[in-house]
Backbone as JSON Lines, residues from 0, in Angstrom:
{"i":0,"aa":"M","n":[27.36,-12.86,-18.96],"ca":[26.2,-13.2,-19.58],"c":[25.78,-14.54,-17.95]}
{"i":1,"aa":"N","n":[26.59,-14.76,-17.2],"ca":[26.37,-15.3,-16.1],"c":[25.5,-14.51,-14.79]}
{"i":2,"aa":"V","n":[26.09,-14.01,-15.13],"ca":[25.27,-12.51,-13.86],"c":[24.15,-12.34,-14.11]}
{"i":3,"aa":"L","n":[22.93,-12.85,-15.26],"ca":[21.77,-12.79,-15.71],"c":[21.33,-13.87,-15.24]}
{"i":4,"aa":"A","n":[21.47,-14.86,-15.33],"ca":[21.63,-16.35,-14.65],"c":[21.08,-16.02,-12.81]}
{"i":5,"aa":"Y","n":[21.88,-15.07,-12.15],"ca":[21.22,-14.89,-10.91],"c":[20.36,-13.63,-10.86]}
{"i":6,"aa":"L","n":[20.28,-12.63,-11.79],"ca":[19.5,-11.64,-11.72],"c":[18.33,-11.87,-12.32]}
{"i":7,"aa":"I","n":[18.13,-12.43,-13.3],"ca":[16.62,-12.85,-13.32],"c":[15.75,-13.64,-12.78]}
{"i":8,"aa":"P","n":[16.19,-15.15,-11.57],"ca":[15.12,-15.63,-10.59],"c":[15.41,-14.58,-9.74]}
{"i":9,"aa":"I","n":[16.2,-13.71,-8.89],"ca":[16.14,-12.88,-7.98],"c":[15.21,-11.55,-8.74]}
{"i":10,"aa":"S","n":[15.02,-11.26,-9.74],"ca":[13.94,-10.54,-10.01],"c":[12.23,-10.84,-9.86]}
{"i":11,"aa":"V","n":[12.39,-12.12,-10.31],"ca":[11.03,-12.95,-10.59],"c":[10.59,-13.08,-9.2]}
{"i":12,"aa":"F","n":[11.18,-13.59,-8.49],"ca":[11.18,-13.56,-6.87],"c":[11.13,-12.05,-5.93]}
{"i":13,"aa":"L","n":[11.47,-11.36,-6.49],"ca":[11.54,-9.95,-5.89],"c":[9.95,-9.24,-6.47]}
{"i":14,"aa":"G","n":[9.67,-9.41,-7.75],"ca":[8.34,-9.25,-8.3],"c":[6.75,-10.08,-8.11]}
{"i":15,"aa":"G","n":[7.02,-11.1,-7.78],"ca":[6.13,-11.97,-7.07],"c":[5.66,-11.59,-5.79]}
{"i":16,"aa":"L","n":[6.85,-11.37,-5.04],"ca":[6.73,-11.22,-3.59],"c":[5.87,-9.6,-3.27]}
{"i":17,"aa":"G","n":[6.88,-8.51,-4.28],"ca":[5.45,-7.68,-4.11],"c":[4.05,-7.86,-5.29]}
{"i":18,"aa":"L","n":[4.16,-8.37,-5.51],"ca":[2.23,-9.1,-6.43],"c":[1.84,-9.66,-4.84]}
{"i":19,"aa":"A","n":[2.17,-10.77,-4.04],"ca":[1.8,-11.23,-2.97],"c":[1.44,-10.57,-2.05]}
{"i":20,"aa":"F","n":[2.05,-9.04,-1.71],"ca":[2.34,-7.95,-0.32],"c":[0.26,-7.38,-1.04]}
{"i":21,"aa":"F","n":[1.04,-6.83,-2.64],"ca":[-0.56,-6.23,-3.23],"c":[-1.48,-7.05,-2.84]}
{"i":22,"aa":"I","n":[-1.69,-8.48,-3.26],"ca":[-3.11,-9.4,-2.86],"c":[-3.52,-8.85,-1.5]}
{"i":23,"aa":"F","n":[-2.43,-9.37,-0.6],"ca":[-2.18,-9.47,0.36],"c":[-3.65,-8.2,1.3]}
{"i":24,"aa":"T","n":[-2.52,-7.0,0.67],"ca":[-3.46,-5.71,0.89],"c":[-5.01,-5.26,0.43]}
{"i":25,"aa":"V","n":[-4.7,-6.15,-0.36],"ca":[-6.5,-5.5,-1.41],"c":[-7.42,-6.31,-0.26]}
{"i":26,"aa":"R","n":[-6.82,-7.59,-0.17],"ca":[-7.68,-8.45,0.56],"c":[-8.2,-8.74,1.63]}
{"i":27,"aa":"S","n":[-7.36,-7.81,3.09],"ca":[-7.16,-7.16,4.08],"c":[-7.9,-5.3,3.8]}
{"i":28,"aa":"R","n":[-8.6,-5.58,2.89],"ca":[-9.52,-3.84,2.33],"c":[-8.63,-2.81,3.01]}
{"i":29,"aa":"Q","n":[-7.36,-2.34,3.06],"ca":[-6.98,-1.75,3.28],"c":[-7.11,-0.32,2.07]}
{"i":30,"aa":"Y","n":[-7.5,-0.67,1.04],"ca":[-8.16,0.68,-0.5],"c":[-9.59,0.82,-0.25]}
{"i":31,"aa":"D","n":[-10.57,0.44,1.18],"ca":[-11.78,0.84,0.43],"c":[-11.99,1.98,0.18]}
{"i":32,"aa":"D","n":[-11.39,2.4,1.29],"ca":[-12.11,4.84,1.01],"c":[-11.36,5.06,0.51]}
{"i":33,"aa":"P","n":[-10.42,5.86,-0.65],"ca":[-9.49,6.38,-0.42],"c":[-10.24,7.56,-0.5]}
{"i":34,"aa":"E","n":[-11.9,7.99,-0.78],"ca":[-12.03,8.99,-1.04],"c":[-12.37,9.86,0.33]}
{"i":35,"aa":"G","n":[-12.69,8.38,1.49],"ca":[-12.95,9.54,2.5],"c":[-12.12,9.96,3.76]}
{"i":36,"aa":"D","n":[-10.87,9.49,3.51],"ca":[-9.82,10.14,4.18],"c":[-9.75,11.88,3.31]}
{"i":37,"aa":"A","n":[-9.65,12.36,2.1],"ca":[-9.93,12.94,1.29],"c":[-11.12,13.9,1.81]}
{"i":38,"aa":"R","n":[-12.25,13.54,1.69],"ca":[-12.8,14.73,2.53],"c":[-12.74,14.92,4.37]}
{"i":39,"aa":"R","n":[-12.31,13.72,4.52],"ca":[-12.44,13.97,5.81],"c":[-11.48,15.62,6.7]}
{"i":40,"aa":"I","n":[-10.14,15.65,5.29],"ca":[-9.24,16.68,6.01],"c":[-9.96,17.69,5.46]}
{"i":41,"aa":"L","n":[-10.86,18.04,4.62],"ca":[-11.52,19.44,4.27],"c":[-12.8,19.46,5.56]}
{"i":42,"aa":"S","n":[-12.95,18.73,5.91],"ca":[-14.61,19.01,6.75],"c":[-13.93,19.55,8.09]}
{"i":43,"aa":"D","n":[-14.68,20.11,8.82],"ca":[-14.72,21.4,9.59],"c":[-15.58,20.49,10.82]}
{"i":44,"aa":"D","n":[-16.05,19.18,10.82],"ca":[-16.79,18.89,11.9],"c":[-15.54,18.36,12.69]}
{"i":45,"aa":"Y","n":[-14.07,18.95,13.17],"ca":[-13.11,18.21,14.28],"c":[-13.08,19.66,15.27]}
{"i":46,"aa":"D","n":[-12.49,19.04,16.77],"ca":[-12.71,20.18,17.35],"c":[-11.18,20.89,17.57]}
{"i":47,"aa":"D","n":[-11.01,22.17,17.59],"ca":[-9.44,22.8,17.37],"c":[-8.82,22.55,18.62]}
{"i":48,"aa":"H","n":[-9.3,21.77,19.34],"ca":[-8.31,21.76,20.55],"c":[-8.03,20.1,21.03]}
{"i":49,"aa":"P","n":[-6.45,19.32,20.63],"ca":[-6.45,18.08,21.49],"c":[-7.12,17.4,22.5]}
{"i":50,"aa":"K","n":[-8.44,16.48,22.54],"ca":[-8.58,15.9,24.24],"c":[-7.41,15.4,24.73]}
{"i":51,"aa":"P","n":[-7.69,16.06,25.85],"ca":[-6.43,15.5,26.96],"c":[-6.49,13.85,27.51]}
């Protein structure tokens, strides 16, 4: 039972840290256009040769 006294606060801290980073990524607009990347892969509007 003494182990739970350590594990519960650590898990709550790590869960809060994960939630804080998730909120940070949402506020920094990293999830704004998830369909744009999918459509960009299927698009033929790119050059076959890389630019020098």
